[in-house]
Backbone as CSV, one residue per row, in Angstrom:
resi,resn,N_x,N_y,N_z,CA_x,CA_y,CA_z,C_x,C_y,C_z
1,MET,-13.428,-21.718,-84.534,-12.035,-21.347,-84.470,-11.806,-19.984,-85.103
2,LEU,-12.437,-19.697,-86.214,-12.296,-18.412,-86.896,-12.853,-17.286,-86.022
3,VAL,-13.970,-17.574,-85.329,-14.565,-16.579,-84.444,-13.616,-16.271,-83.297
4,GLU,-12.990,-17.309,-82.727,-12.039,-17.087,-81.637,-10.838,-16.280,-82.112
5,LEU,-10.394,-16.529,-83.335,-9.262,-15.802,-83.906,-9.626,-14.335,-84.121
6,GLU,-10.828,-14.081,-84.624,-11.282,-12.701,-84.829,-11.418,-11.968,-83.493
7,GLU,-11.953,-12.637,-82.473,-12.088,-12.016,-81.149,-10.710,-11.723,-80.550
8,GLY,-9.771,-12.619,-80.703,-8.408,-12.410,-80.203,-7.726,-11.257,-80.919
9,PHE,-7.932,-11.207,-82.241,-7.361,-10.112,-83.025,-7.990,-8.775,-82.625
10,GLY,-9.288,-8.780,-82.391,-9.997,-7.570,-81.962,-9.496,-7.075,-80.613
11,ARG,-9.264,-8.030,-79.689,-8.737,-7.658,-78.376,-7.326,-7.090,-78.493
12,LEU,-6.531,-7.674,-79.379,-5.170,-7.193,-79.606,-5.182,-5.770,-80.154
13,ILE,-6.062,-5.501,-81.109,-6.183,-4.145,-81.670,-6.672,-3.178,-80.597
14,ALA,-7.666,-3.579,-79.827,-8.183,-2.719,-78.750,-7.089,-2.422,-77.725
15,ALA,-6.298,-3.432,-77.382,-5.206,-3.224,-76.422,-4.149,-2.296,-77.006
16,ALA,-3.843,-2.454,-78.298,-2.853,-1.596,-78.953,-3.341,-0.152,-79.005
17,VAL,-4.610,0.055,-79.304,-5.180,1.407,-79.335,-5.164,2.021,-77.946
18,LEU,-5.534,1.237,-76.944,-5.509,1.730,-75.566,-4.084,2.100,-75.147
19,PHE,-3.122,1.235,-75.474,-1.720,1.509,-75.151,-1.240,2.779,-75.856
20,ALA,-1.585,2.932,-77.119,-1.187,4.130,-77.878,-1.809,5.389,-77.251
21,GLY,-3.047,5.262,-76.795,-3.704,6.402,-76.150,-3.023,6.796,-74.848
22,VAL,-2.693,5.793,-74.041,-1.995,6.057,-72.780,-0.627,6.677,-73.061
23,LEU,0.060,6.154,-74.040,1.369,6.685,-74.423,1.255,8.135,-74.896
24,ALA,0.229,8.430,-75.686,0.024,9.796,-76.178,-0.256,10.756,-75.020
25,VAL,-1.086,10.353,-74.084,-1.394,11.201,-72.930,-0.143,11.430,-72.087
26,ALA,0.622,10.371,-71.845,1.849,10.508,-71.057,2.846,11.419,-71.764
27,SER,2.939,11.271,-73.061,3.844,12.120,-73.845,3.432,13.584,-73.754
28,GLN,2.146,13.852,-73.840,1.648,15.234,-73.743,1.882,15.809,-72.352
29,ALA,1.703,14.985,-71.333,1.941,15.448,-69.958,3.404,15.822,-69.775
30,TYR,4.297,14.990,-70.310,5.733,15.280,-70.222,6.065,16.557,-71.000
31,ALA,5.525,16.679,-72.207,5.773,17.865,-73.030,5.217,19.117,-72.348
32,TYR,4.035,18.998,-71.741,3.440,20.150,-71.066,4.306,20.604,-69.904
33,LYS,4.840,19.650,-69.132,5.677,20.021,-67.984,6.913,20.770,-68.465
34,ASN,7.556,20.287,-69.525,8.716,20.988,-70.076,8.319,22.342,-70.642
35,MET,7.192,22.414,-71.338,6.709,23.664,-71.904,6.390,24.654,-70.777
36,GLU,5.786,24.144,-69.715,5.437,24.996,-68.580,6.691,25.657,-68.002
37,ASN,7.777,24.892,-67.878,9.027,25.450,-67.367,9.605,26.476,-68.327
38,GLU,9.555,26.194,-69.610,10.100,27.108,-70.613,9.293,28.403,-70.698
39,LEU,8.005,28.300,-70.532,7.135,29.464,-70.698,6.835,30.196,-69.400
40,ALA,7.362,29.702,-68.284,7.055,30.290,-66.975,7.229,31.811,-66.939
41,PRO,8.318,32.372,-67.496,8.443,33.828,-67.425,7.305,34.574,-68.118
42,TRP,6.742,33.972,-69.159,5.659,34.630,-69.888,4.369,34.663,-69.087
43,TYR,4.229,33.761,-68.111,3.008,33.706,-67.326,3.086,34.557,-66.066
44,GLY,4.273,34.959,-65.674,4.438,35.818,-64.513,4.258,37.273,-64.916
45,PRO,4.315,38.168,-63.946,4.219,39.590,-64.289,5.413,39.994,-65.156
46,ILE,5.146,40.736,-66.212,6.233,41.140,-67.090,6.853,42.456,-66.657
47,VAL,6.175,43.178,-65.809,6.715,44.386,-65.182,6.278,44.330,-63.721
48,SER,7.220,44.524,-62.823,6.885,44.431,-61.402,6.290,45.739,-60.889
49,GLN,5.631,45.640,-59.758,5.091,46.844,-59.122,6.215,47.805,-58.745
50,ASP,7.362,47.265,-58.328,8.503,48.127,-58.000,8.966,48.913,-59.226
51,GLU,8.980,48.269,-60.391,9.368,48.975,-61.620,8.352,50.066,-61.965
52,ILE,7.085,49.773,-61.787,6.049,50.781,-62.045,6.217,51.953,-61.081
53,ASP,6.463,51.665,-59.813,6.655,52.729,-58.832,7.914,53.543,-59.144
54,ALA,8.966,52.880,-59.623,10.179,53.604,-60.033,9.880,54.499,-61.234
55,ALA,9.053,54.028,-62.137,8.671,54.847,-63.294,7.834,56.049,-62.861
56,ARG,6.967,55.850,-61.903,6.181,56.989,-61.379,7.108,58.019,-60.745
57,TRP,8.106,57.533,-60.016,9.090,58.440,-59.431,9.812,59.203,-60.543
58,ALA,10.220,58.496,-61.590,10.918,59.136,-62.715,10.035,60.194,-63.367
59,ASP,8.747,59.909,-63.482,7.824,60.880,-64.084,7.751,62.156,-63.253
60,GLU,7.789,61.999,-61.933,7.680,63.153,-61.038,9.014,63.855,-60.807
61,SER,10.132,63.149,-60.987,11.426,63.681,-60.538,12.439,63.968,-61.631
62,LEU,12.288,63.374,-62.790,13.271,63.561,-63.865,12.645,64.321,-65.027
63,ALA,13.476,64.974,-65.788,12.982,65.626,-67.003,12.380,64.564,-67.911
64,HIS,11.313,64.904,-68.599,10.676,63.960,-69.504,11.471,63.825,-70.795
65,TRP,11.240,62.713,-71.457,11.809,62.376,-72.766,13.329,62.253,-72.733
66,GLN,13.803,61.661,-71.634,15.210,61.269,-71.529,15.304,59.820,-72.012
67,LEU,16.498,59.379,-72.384,16.649,58.021,-72.887,17.012,57.064,-71.756
68,PHE,16.147,56.081,-71.534,16.331,55.023,-70.543,16.748,53.743,-71.259
69,SER,17.328,52.837,-70.495,17.558,51.475,-70.946,16.935,50.565,-69.906
70,ALA,16.250,49.532,-70.379,15.579,48.566,-69.503,15.256,47.343,-70.344
71,ASP,14.505,46.409,-69.764,14.051,45.296,-70.589,12.901,45.782,-71.469
72,LEU,12.516,44.968,-72.438,11.527,45.380,-73.429,10.228,45.865,-72.796
73,PHE,9.689,45.110,-71.846,8.391,45.462,-71.279,8.485,46.664,-70.349
74,ALA,9.571,46.768,-69.599,9.763,47.952,-68.754,9.943,49.185,-69.630
75,CYS,10.584,49.021,-70.779,10.722,50.157,-71.706,9.358,50.651,-72.178
76,GLU,8.511,49.721,-72.556,7.161,50.105,-72.990,6.425,50.826,-71.860
77,MET,6.569,50.309,-70.643,5.913,50.915,-69.494,6.493,52.301,-69.199
78,LEU,7.814,52.451,-69.288,8.451,53.752,-69.051,7.937,54.816,-70.019
79,THR,7.725,54.425,-71.250,7.209,55.364,-72.245,5.826,55.854,-71.840
80,ALA,4.980,54.945,-71.375,3.611,55.306,-71.020,3.498,55.988,-69.663
81,VAL,4.184,55.458,-68.660,4.013,55.936,-67.283,4.886,57.152,-66.995
82,ALA,6.137,57.134,-67.462,7.094,58.173,-67.070,7.401,59.174,-68.174
83,ARG,6.779,58.981,-69.333,7.025,59.882,-70.473,8.520,59.971,-70.788
84,GLN,9.111,58.801,-70.980,10.536,58.700,-71.301,10.701,57.948,-72.616
85,TYR,11.837,58.145,-73.262,12.220,57.323,-74.407,12.953,56.114,-73.861
86,CYS,13.072,55.078,-74.676,13.756,53.882,-74.199,14.579,53.252,-75.311
87,SER,15.613,52.523,-74.900,16.569,51.942,-75.834,15.945,50.897,-76.751
88,VAL,14.949,50.175,-76.285,14.213,49.210,-77.103,12.737,49.366,-76.783
89,GLY,11.902,48.831,-77.641,10.466,48.946,-77.440,9.878,49.954,-78.404
90,GLY,8.584,50.134,-78.312,7.917,51.043,-79.243,8.078,50.535,-80.667
91,ALA,8.382,51.426,-81.565,8.586,51.057,-82.968,10.061,50.771,-83.208
92,TRP,10.639,49.912,-82.384,12.075,49.622,-82.463,12.459,49.084,-83.823
93,GLU,11.525,48.395,-84.489,11.859,47.820,-85.788,12.132,48.890,-86.838
94,LEU,11.746,50.120,-86.556,12.014,51.222,-87.469,13.360,51.871,-87.192
95,ALA,13.976,51.512,-86.077,15.272,52.085,-85.702,16.365,51.533,-86.606
96,ASP,17.411,52.307,-86.772,18.565,51.819,-87.509,19.153,50.620,-86.785
97,ASN,19.492,49.597,-87.517,20.138,48.408,-86.960,19.390,47.844,-85.748
98,ALA,18.116,47.579,-85.931,17.271,47.137,-84.813,17.806,45.870,-84.154
99,ASN,18.267,44.909,-84.924,18.776,43.671,-84.333,20.026,43.926,-83.506
100,GLN,20.897,44.797,-83.987,22.103,45.130,-83.226,21.737,45.868,-81.944
101,ARG,20.751,46.734,-82.031,20.280,47.489,-80.861,19.749,46.524,-79.792
102,PHE,18.958,45.526,-80.204,18.442,44.540,-79.258,19.585,43.746,-78.646
103,ALA,20.524,43.297,-79.481,21.659,42.516,-78.979,22.494,43.337,-78.004
104,ASP,22.741,44.603,-78.324,23.521,45.464,-77.437,22.786,45.736,-76.129
105,ASN,21.480,45.932,-76.205,20.697,46.165,-74.991,20.788,44.947,-74.078
106,GLU,20.626,43.760,-74.653,20.723,42.541,-73.854,22.115,42.401,-73.247
107,LYS,23.147,42.669,-74.031,24.527,42.536,-73.558,24.797,43.513,-72.417
108,ALA,24.266,44.728,-72.507,24.474,45.723,-71.448,23.937,45.225,-70.110
109,PHE,22.885,44.431,-70.130,22.309,43.928,-68.882,22.905,42.606,-68.443
110,THR,23.389,41.801,-69.373,23.867,40.465,-68.999,25.380,40.396,-68.783
111,THR,26.127,41.361,-69.289,27.574,41.339,-69.076,27.904,41.576,-67.603
112,SER,29.041,41.060,-67.179,29.490,41.340,-65.817,30.394,42.575,-65.784
113,SER,30.727,43.109,-66.946,31.635,44.246,-67.045,30.897,45.584,-66.978
114,ALA,31.195,46.358,-65.953,30.606,47.698,-65.842,31.062,48.568,-67.005
115,LEU,32.319,48.441,-67.395,32.845,49.218,-68.514,32.086,48.905,-69.797
116,GLU,31.883,47.625,-70.089,31.170,47.243,-71.307,29.730,47.754,-71.286
117,ALA,29.041,47.606,-70.151,27.664,48.102,-70.031,27.628,49.616,-70.219
118,TRP,28.588,50.310,-69.650,28.662,51.765,-69.775,28.915,52.160,-71.234
119,GLN,29.845,51.464,-71.888,30.144,51.765,-73.292,28.920,51.542,-74.185
120,LEU,28.198,50.461,-73.941,26.989,50.201,-74.728,25.917,51.247,-74.442
121,SER,25.813,51.664,-73.192,24.856,52.717,-72.841,25.216,54.016,-73.543
122,ARG,26.478,54.364,-73.521,26.948,55.598,-74.170,26.778,55.532,-75.691
123,LYS,26.963,54.332,-76.264,26.831,54.159,-77.717,25.468,54.646,-78.199
124,TYR,24.439,54.423,-77.387,23.085,54.800,-77.777,22.587,56.078,-77.103
125,GLY,23.428,56.718,-76.316,23.017,57.949,-75.654,22.088,57.731,-74.469
126,VAL,22.181,56.573,-73.830,21.328,56.261,-72.679,21.751,57.115,-71.489
127,LYS,20.767,57.747,-70.866,21.030,58.587,-69.697,20.720,57.851,-68.397
128,TYR,19.690,56.998,-68.395,19.257,56.289,-67.193,19.031,54.805,-67.492
129,VAL,19.226,53.988,-66.458,18.995,52.553,-66.556,18.007,52.164,-65.462
130,LEU,16.982,51.407,-65.840,16.038,50.847,-64.869,16.243,49.338,-64.875
131,VAL,16.509,48.782,-63.695,16.779,47.347,-63.621,16.202,46.759,-62.344
132,GLU,15.774,45.512,-62.455,15.385,44.726,-61.290,16.020,43.352,-61.471
133,ALA,16.532,42.788,-60.400,17.245,41.507,-60.461,16.255,40.353,-60.581
134,ARG,15.676,40.202,-61.736,14.763,39.090,-62.019,14.843,38.794,-63.509
135,GLN,14.352,37.652,-63.922,14.355,37.353,-65.342,13.517,38.381,-66.078
136,SER,14.092,38.923,-67.129,13.402,39.917,-67.939,13.746,39.691,-69.398
137,PHE,13.004,40.306,-70.271,13.170,40.129,-71.714,13.966,41.308,-72.262
138,TYR,15.291,41.149,-72.343,16.171,42.252,-72.740,16.380,42.357,-74.235
139,GLY,16.103,41.343,-74.969,16.306,41.406,-76.408,15.977,40.095,-77.073
140,TYR,16.611,39.028,-76.628,16.411,37.722,-77.255,16.183,36.675,-76.180
141,GLY,14.999,36.660,-75.630,14.649,35.678,-74.619,14.796,36.223,-73.214
142,TYR,14.221,35.504,-72.282,14.283,35.908,-70.884,15.665,35.589,-70.322
143,LYS,16.269,36.591,-69.687,17.592,36.439,-69.077,17.558,37.130,-67.717
144,THR,18.434,36.702,-66.835,18.597,37.365,-65.546,19.759,38.341,-65.681
145,PRO,19.537,39.604,-65.372,20.620,40.580,-65.537,21.711,40.402,-64.492
146,ASN,22.890,40.826,-64.831,23.976,40.904,-63.864,23.925,42.325,-63.318
147,THR,23.398,42.487,-62.122,23.170,43.829,-61.582,24.355,44.384,-60.805
148,ASP,25.314,43.535,-60.453,26.460,43.999,-59.661,27.209,45.139,-60.341
149,LYS,27.314,45.087,-61.646,28.100,46.093,-62.378,27.551,47.505,-62.196
150,PHE,26.252,47.627,-61.943,25.669,48.958,-61.809,26.092,49.653,-60.521
151,SER,26.676,48.914,-59.592,27.156,49.541,-58.352,28.548,50.150,-58.523
152,ASP,29.150,50.014,-59.701,30.453,50.621,-59.973,30.239,52.110,-60.267
153,GLU,30.520,52.946,-59.260,30.221,54.381,-59.354,31.076,55.124,-60.376
154,LYS,32.067,54.457,-60.914,32.852,55.060,-61.990,31.996,55.181,-63.257
155,TYR,31.000,54.288,-63.391,30.191,54.235,-64.611,28.701,54.506,-64.396
156,PHE,28.183,54.163,-63.211,26.750,54.299,-62.937,26.555,54.875,-61.538
157,ARG,25.542,55.698,-61.403,25.244,56.304,-60.105,23.801,55.995,-59.738
158,LEU,23.601,55.306,-58.607,22.252,54.994,-58.133,21.555,56.291,-57.762
159,ILE,20.402,56.528,-58.376,19.659,57.739,-58.014,18.331,57.430,-57.339
160,ARG,17.870,56.189,-57.460,16.623,55.831,-56.775,16.489,54.319,-56.695
161,ARG,16.164,53.821,-55.505,15.833,52.410,-55.333,14.388,52.361,-54.866
162,VAL,13.610,51.531,-55.511,12.211,51.326,-55.134,12.012,49.821,-54.987
163,GLY,12.041,49.349,-53.751,11.941,47.906,-53.534,13.117,47.209,-54.193
164,ARG,12.822,46.309,-55.115,13.878,45.567,-55.824,14.317,46.256,-57.107
165,ALA,13.625,47.297,-57.517,13.977,48.021,-58.743,14.918,49.179,-58.407
166,ALA,15.768,49.500,-59.367,16.716,50.612,-59.164,16.833,51.423,-60.444
167,VAL,16.993,52.729,-60.261,17.248,53.641,-61.374,18.666,54.164,-61.207
168,TYR,19.472,53.981,-62.245,20.848,54.451,-62.252,21.003,55.508,-63.314
169,GLU,21.856,56.485,-63.026,22.238,57.454,-64.035,23.551,56.988,-64.642
170,VAL,23.645,57.070,-65.959,24.878,56.692,-66.653,25.851,57.858,-66.502
171,VAL,27.001,57.620,-65.898,27.988,58.680,-65.662,28.468,59.230,-67.005
172,GLY,28.465,60.538,-67.107,28.930,61.195,-68.320,27.913,61.288,-69.431
173,ALA,26.681,60.847,-69.169,25.661,60.896,-70.219,25.101,62.292,-70.363
């Protein structure tokens, strides 16, 4: 009887361990699927070929060392490919009010107000804006820009479209 009790207890423990293992695997699979969705922008291209081609155009067609505004990664690319300065990127942490600069850069791209985007661009002396209508890292996480405002010619003037990317000049800059 004691042997049967020990065998039954052993089977119960083995079943509990197996159940816990299955539960752990299922939990990890669920967590991975959610993580995969959250991290998807990080696994895609962080700068598109159209943005690179627009930067090459800027290098050939615009004066160098002008101030651009773009998402963080496009800013880094603009500095290297087009020899331009950018509103964020590089040693941004050394800039005055770096957190405010990041927040303002993000707001300029995510607001629906052309006036607000223009005012934020002017606040930092931005002369050109490079944008593509896709999720990008503008300051605090991946966001999709509101690109409609850039078609308001009172504030922005389209100077080059390359595929899905566009370069706008800030009016009055």
